[in-house]
N, C-alpha and C positions, 0 to 999 in steps of 0.2 A: 503494498500501499504506500509507505514511504516512497519507494524508488517511483515508483508509477507518478507520485506526485511531484517528486524533484524533475523527473524527464517533462511533465505536462509543464509545469515552471518555465524551465529551460528552454521550450519550444515557445513561449510567449515571445511576438515582438510588440516594442512599443509603437509600431505603426497600426497594429490592428485594435489597439482602444480597451485594451483590455484590461481591469485594476484588479487584481487581487486583495482582498483586505481580508483578515483572521482577526480573532477574537480567543481571547482563553483565559481562565483564572490560574494557571498553574504555567509560566512559560518556562520554567525549570525542567518542566516535562518533554519539552519539543524536540525534537531532532535538532540537533546542533547545525546540520546542514542545511537545513531551511532556512536557517536564520540570520544567514550570510548575505552579505550585499550582492544585487542581481536576485534574490528571489524575494525574500521579504527585508525590503531596503530599510526601512523605518518601525521603528519600536515606539510606541507610546504607551506610555503607564497612565492608567484613568484612577487617580485614586480616590481616596474618600473624600466627599465636599466637604469644603470649609464651614464656618459658621454661616459668612456671606453666600455661599454658594446653596447652604440648606434653607435660608430665608429664601430665596428666590423659588426654591424647588418648593417651600410650602406655600406661599404666596400663589403660585400656577395650581396647586391640587386644592385651595383651600377657595378659588375663584369658582369652582365646581360644587362646594358644598354651601349650605344654609348654615352660618358660625354667628357668634357674638364677639369673637376676639380680637380686642383691640391692637393696635399696631405697634405696642409696648409688649403686648403678650405675647405675639406673635415672634417678636424679635426675642423674647426669653425663654420660647420654644426652641427655637432655631439653635441658640446658643447650648440649650440643655439636653440636645438630642445628639451626643457625643457620640462617633461612629456610624450614624447613621448615614444609609446610603437612598437613593432614589426610591428604590423599592421598599426599603426598611419605613421611608415616611408615608408612602402611599397606604401599606400595612397600618400604619399610626393613626393614618385618617380613619380609614374604614373602620378599626376598632373603636375611635373616640364615637362615632357614628353610631355603632351599636350600644355604646355606653350611654350615648344621649336616648336611643329608642327604647332601652330597658328601664330607663329613669322614668320618661313619659309612660310609658306601658303600666307601670306601676300606680302612677297619678291617676289616670286614666279609669283602672282598675279600682280605684279609691271613690273615685265620681261616680261608677256605676254602680258600686255599693250603696252608695247615699242615695242614688234612685231606684234602688231595690231591681236592677239589673244584674245578670249574670254572663260575665264575659269575661273567660279565662285568657289570661297572658302568661307564656313562658318567661319566669324570671332566671334562668339559670344560666350559667356560664356556657352553657352546651349551644346557645341560638346561632343558627347556620347562619355564615357570613353572606352577606350578599355579592352576587357578581361584581357590580361596580357599583360608584358613588352615584349613579344615576337611581339604581334600583331602590339603595338605601333612601335616597329622596324620596323617591314615588310610595315607599311605604311610608315614610313618615307624613306625606301629605296625607293620605286615608286616615293615620290616627290623627291627625289635627283636624282632620272634617269630622270625625267621628265625636272626637270629645268637644268642639264646638257645637254643634249641633243638639249633643247628649245634654250641655251645660246650659243651651239657650231653650232648651223644652222643657224644664221643670217651672213649676208655677210657687213652689214655696219659696218665701224670700230666705229661712235659711240654708236653703239650699243654694239659692243665688248667690248667698255671701260665702258660701263655700268655693262654688265655681269663680267667684272673680277673684277669690285669694290665689286659685291655681293656676289660673289662667297666665298672667305674666310670670309666673317662676315655671312653666312647664312649656314654654315657647319651644316648639320644634328646630330649635338652633343650637348648635354643640358648642360649648364652653368650654373655657381653659379648665376648669376641674375635670370634665371627660376625657380633653386630651392627658391630664396629668394621672387618672385613674385605666387609661390604656396604655401610656409609658412603662407602667409596671409589667404588664405583660409582653409586649413587643420589645426584642432584643435584637440589636445591630446585627447584620448577618455576620460580620466580621468575629465577634465576639460568641458565635455559635459554637465553636470547637474548643472554648476556652472556659473554666470554671469562672463564671463572672459573679462576683457577689455584689449584692446590694446591699450594703450596713444601714441598719436603721438605728446606730448607737448615737447619739449626740453627748456634746461636751457635758451637760449636766447629768450623763448617766455616771463620768467618771468621775470619782473622788480625788481632791487633792491634786498634786504633781503640776503646780500652775507654771513653774517655771518650764517644766517639758512641753506642755501644752502651748506657750507661749512662742517658743522653739518650732513647734512642728506647724504652727499658725503660719508666722512668718515663712515658711519654707514651700508650704501647700498652700494655705487659703490666698496669701497676700499675691502673687503671681497672677492669681484668676482675677481678684477684686480691683487690685492695683496695677495692673501690668503698664500702663502708663507711666508708673512712677518710676520703673527699673528701667524703662527706654528713656526716659527723661534723665536719669542719675547715671545711667551708662553701665548698667552692672546685669549680669545673667542672675537669678535665682539660687538658691542650693539645690543640686540634683540629688544628692544620695543622704540620709540620714541612717544612720547606727544608733539603733534604743539598746542595752545592756545594764544588767544588774539583775538581783535575785528573782526567782519565780514568783510568779503569783502576784505582780505589782504593778499588772494592767498595761504592760508594751501594745500586747496584741489590741486593747480592747482600745488603746488610745489612737492605734492605726486606723482602726475600724470609724473611729467616730471623727478622724481629720477629712478622712473622704466623704462620708457620710456628710460633714459640714460644708468640703466644698464642692459636694456635687459632682465628684469626678467617677469614673470607671475604675472598680476594685480587682486587682488579680492578685488574689492571694494563693502563695506556693508555698509548701513546705520544702525544707532543704533538699530531704533525701526521695521527694517525689520525682523528682526532674532525671533520676540515676536509671538507666536501661542495660540491659546485659549485651544489649546488641553494639556492635562498634560504629562510633560514630552518631548513634542516636541520642545521646546526653548531649552532647555539644549542639545538635540541631535542636531540640527542645529547650535549650538556653537562647539560641538564635529566632527560634519561631516566638518564644513568650515576647522579646523584646517587640519585635516585628508586629505584632497582633498591640502591643501597647503603643507604638507609634500609630499604628495604623487607627486607632482608636483613642488618640490623646484630646484632651488631656486626659491622665491617666496616672493611677499610683500601682507601682509594682510592689506587694509586699512579701519578702521573703521571711518566714517565720523558722528559727533555728536555723538561720544559715551558717552557725557554725559546721552541721553535718553536711555544707556543699563546697563551702570555702575555707578548707583547711590548708596548712601550711602545704606549700608543694614540697616534691622531692625526698618525700619519707618512705615511700614504696615504689619499686620496681626504677631508680634512676629517674623518676621524675617523667615515666610515661603511663600513669594508671590513669582508670578513669577520672577520679576524682582531680588530677592534676589537668586532663584536659578540658574538663569543664569548665575549672578553676580559669585557665588562659582564656575561655570562650567568655567567660562573665567579665573577665578585665577589657578585653575588645568591645563588648556592648558598653561597657561603664566609660570607656576614654572616649565613647563617642565617634568612632569612625564611620557608623552610621547615625545620619542626625536624630539625636534624642530630646527635642522641642517638645515643652508641655508633658515630658512623664518623669516622675519623680520616684524613686527607688527609696523605700525605706524596709530597714530589717531590722530584726529583733536577735537577740541571743543573751546566754546565761554566761559563756565563756570567751570572751573577746579575744583573750589569749591562745586561743586553740584557729584562728583566723588566721590567712595570711596577712603580712604585714603590707604588702603590697595593695591590698584592698583597702587600707584604713586612711591612706595619704588625700590629702585636699584634692577636689577634685575627681574622686570616687565616690568617697563617702565623706562631706563637708561637716559635717558636724556627727560627733559623737558623744550622745547624750544618757548621763546614769540616772537610769529610774531607779530609785533607792526607796527606803522602807518610808511608808507614811509618817508624818508626825503626828502629834495630838489633836490638833486641827484637823488636818487628813481624815484621823480615822474617825473622828467625830461625824463628818460629814460621808463617808461613807458608810457609816451605821443608818445615817438616815436615809441615804439613798435604797439602800436592802430593805429596809424596815418601812418604807413610804407606803409599798400598799399592802401590810399587813397590821390587821389591827392588833395596837399595843395597850396594855395596862398604864394608868396613869404614874405609875411607880417607876418605868424605863425611865433612866436617865442616860442619855446620850454622851453627856462631856463624862460622867461617873464610866460608861463602857469604854471610853475613848481612854481612860486613865487606866483601867484595868489590862488594855491589850498593848502594852507597852511592847515594840518588836515583832507585831504581828504583822502580815500583808495584807492586801485587798482580798486576795484570794482565802485566806485564813478566816477574814471577817465575814466574808460571804456562806462558809463553811458553817462559822458560829450561828448567822442567824438561821440559816435551815434546819441544823441541829435543835435550834430552840423552839420551831416551829413542830417540828415531832415531836420534841419534850411536852409541849404543851397537849399536844394529841394523845400521846401515850397516857396522860395524866387523864383527859378527859376527851373522848372523843367529840363530844359536843362544845369542847372549848371555841369560846370565839375570841379570845385574844391574846397575846404573849405577855409573859408577866418577867418581871427584873430577873427572878430565880432561876427560871428558866435562860436566860443567856448567860446567868453566872456560871451554872451547872457547865452549860457548853462551853463555855472559854476555859472550863479545867480541864477538858479533853483535847486540847490544842497547846502544842508547843510552838515557842515563837520560833521564828528561823534564823538561823546560824550566818549573819554576814559579815563574819571578819575578814573574810576571803574576797567576798564582793567592795567590800570597801578598798583593800589593797590595789584591784583592777579599776578601781574608779580613779586611785589616783594617777593612776599608770597610764588610762587611756582616754579619761574624761576631757572633751574639748568643749570649749564655750560658755557650757552651763557652770556655774560656781556654785557648789552648794552650799548651804547655811553654817557648816562646819567648816568650810575652807574660807568661809567671808570673816568669822571670828577669828582664827589662824593669822589671817593676813592683817586684821586689825592688831593684833597682841604683837605680832611682828613687828609691826609699822609704831605701836606704842614702845615696845623696847627700843629701837632704834632710835626714837625722840629720845626717851629717858638716857640713853648711851650719848646724844649727840650733846644733850644740856651739859651734862657730866665730866666733858672733855674739857672745858675750860678752868674749871676747878680744878681738875686733878692737875693738868698742866702747872697752874700756880704752885699746887704744893710741891710737888717735885722740885720745882726751882728755887723754891725756900729751902727746902731741904738741903741741896746743894749748896747755897749759898751757906748755910750755918755750918756744915761739914767743912768746907772749905777755911773759915775764920775760927776755926777749933784748932789745939796745937796737936799735931801729928794728922792733920785734917787730908783732905783728899789726895793731895799732892806732897804729903809731909812724909 
């Protein structure tokens, strides 16, 4: 087949007026002989639409729909649909129209119940999609006609009041909320082969760690919300962040929260997941991961337990092991030989000393953030977060709980709250609240996390974020230096007087 195609293309003359155009999603799978000049002379890559291009596509699609979106809402929709191609946007519009129909069908059913009629509408998510937006619009008009005639036919004043209240709310126009609900169901085509997570964690779900939160917001949220400021001052935002510290201190939770707050695509990868027993497949998995992130930018790649992926090179098989090749490919991607605009890499580990030092230099991971144990104020906030949906007795004191849990991590506190709820149920299955004694008994079951080794790692690897303990050390050192500086003139004067007196005495300094 390939040989026949090559012969046919070689036999085509320019004078015959024949132009061959081909399309593919996998150019690397095409025979190399077919891609040489004289056969397929030019290769044009059609990438994922930019926000401006998505806006143009949406305006074209919305021109055929009855909608109530303002210009600002259409622009926001174009900005928030990262990685969507034209077909994805068309699917999004179709799904939004169906959401609108379901909503309207519910209201019409309510009106029918008020009128005493019985019309059944299917409110399940399995409503068959229409063949086109025109069919959806025709069905919408049918609903609109029936609803208006049903409401206007009533002679009861109370029913008229109900109808008037519903008319404006349920006009068959697709609204912004319909698009937001549809967006939760429609995934970008480029992300369907990747484990894409849509975090629902907010900053208010993460207790404490205000310094680390601030650094994450600067690196992830600021480039999206204040892009003009970075361009104006002439710098690029940080492209890599490594969080390290004791287990259970909310490293993964904060990565989810910053992705959710910034509204970015979130690709979560466990370090060992990229390894394959087949030669070359592990490096290809790393390359594909970054290619998907670039295609769906702005996005975040989160490597959990990165020490299992990026270990020190040269330990096994003279540097030719799978882990060494994966590490080399990861360095190539982080160095930006392929353009990595709007792709932020966040990693988490408990053992930064096990990571290859080449990965930790600025330009790859610009910020090394130590996520330590929460202090007393942070622990009080964490208790409030975990118990906010649980009924607590009036004797529960969050301040006392924070005092009793010195050295505990956020995961420990979460465990304490769950165990306290179970103890309340063990005491009485009809219990309606958690008591202070239940929490105290749960605290006795948990041992504080030993962090001495992690504190040493923080002094060795931490970059940019200065902990409270370090600030106190700096202040103390500054005070000692100031005291020594103030003492020097007095000391010099005393030495001079001693030398003078000794010279004057018999058998003095030179006697």
